[in-house]
N, C-alpha and C positions, 0 to 999 in steps of 0.2 A: 348867192347860193353855191354851195360846194358842188363841184363837178364829180359826184360820186356814182358808182355803178348802181347803186340801189334806186337812184332817180331815173325813171324813164324819160324818154322825150316828151311824152304827153304831160308828165308831173312838171317838168321844167316849163312847159308852154303854159300849164295851168297857173303856176306860181307867177311867172313873169307877166302874164297877160291878165290874170284874174279870171281865165276861162275854166269852166267845169266840164270840158269836152271829154277828159279822161276819166275822172272819178269824182262825184260830187261832195268835195270835202266838207263843205258846210252843212250839207243835208246829212251826211254821214256823221258828223259830230252831234248834230241835233237828234238823230236817231238814237245815239248813245245816251244822251241826256234824258230823252223821252222814255227810253227803255229802262232807265234806272228807276223811274218813278213806278212803272209796271212791276219792277222786281220788289220794290218796297211794299206795293199794295198786295202783292201775291204772297209774300212772307208773312204780312199781317194776318191774311186770309187762312194760310196754311198753319200758322201758330195757333189758331183756335182748335185744330184737331177733330173737328165734328165731320159730319156727313159732307157738308158743303166744301170742306177743305179737301177731301178725298175726291170730290167730283172736280175741284179746281186742278188738282194735280194731274187727273186723267186729261182734262181739257188742255192743260198747258203742254203736255207732251204731244197730244194729237194735233194741236196747233203749230207746234215747232216742225213736225214732220211734214205737215200740209204746206207750211211756208216754204221749207226747204225744197220740196218738190215743185212748188209754184215758181220760186226763183230759177231753179234749174231748168224748167221748162221755158221759162221767159228768156233765159240766156241762149238756150238752143234755137229758140225762134228768132232771135236777133235783138232782143230788148237791150237797151243801153244800160249801163251800171246806174245811172240816174233814175231810170224807170224802175229798176229793182228796188232801189233805196226807197224811192217815193211809195211804191207798194207796201214795202215793210213798215214804213211809217204810217200808213193807213191802218195796217193791222195793230200797231202798237196803240195807235189812238183809240181804235175801238175797244181794245183791251182796258185801257185807262179809263174810258167812260164807263164801261161796265163794271169795273172793280171800284170805281169812286162812288158809285150810286149809294152804296151802304157805309160810305165812309163819313165818320163824324167830324165836323169842323173843329 
């Protein structure tokens, strides 16, 4: 691994030991993959342009604001990055379930 200034001591420790004590890299990558499904589902819903699409847009914005405040409050209270990512993944999973209800296979 390069000894570069952009890598913190925690990053080096995580890579060399397989530990996620710094940032949960695997969970963060999974969050990105799971969130992409929600983005697709939301785009499909928004493309319909009906009243439900408008409600989804309002819900999406309010959820983003609430999640940001929840994450900030968690960090101020001493939550670990892993706990923050885990909570975001719970929100994403709930949205995926809700948006998938009307999805046709």
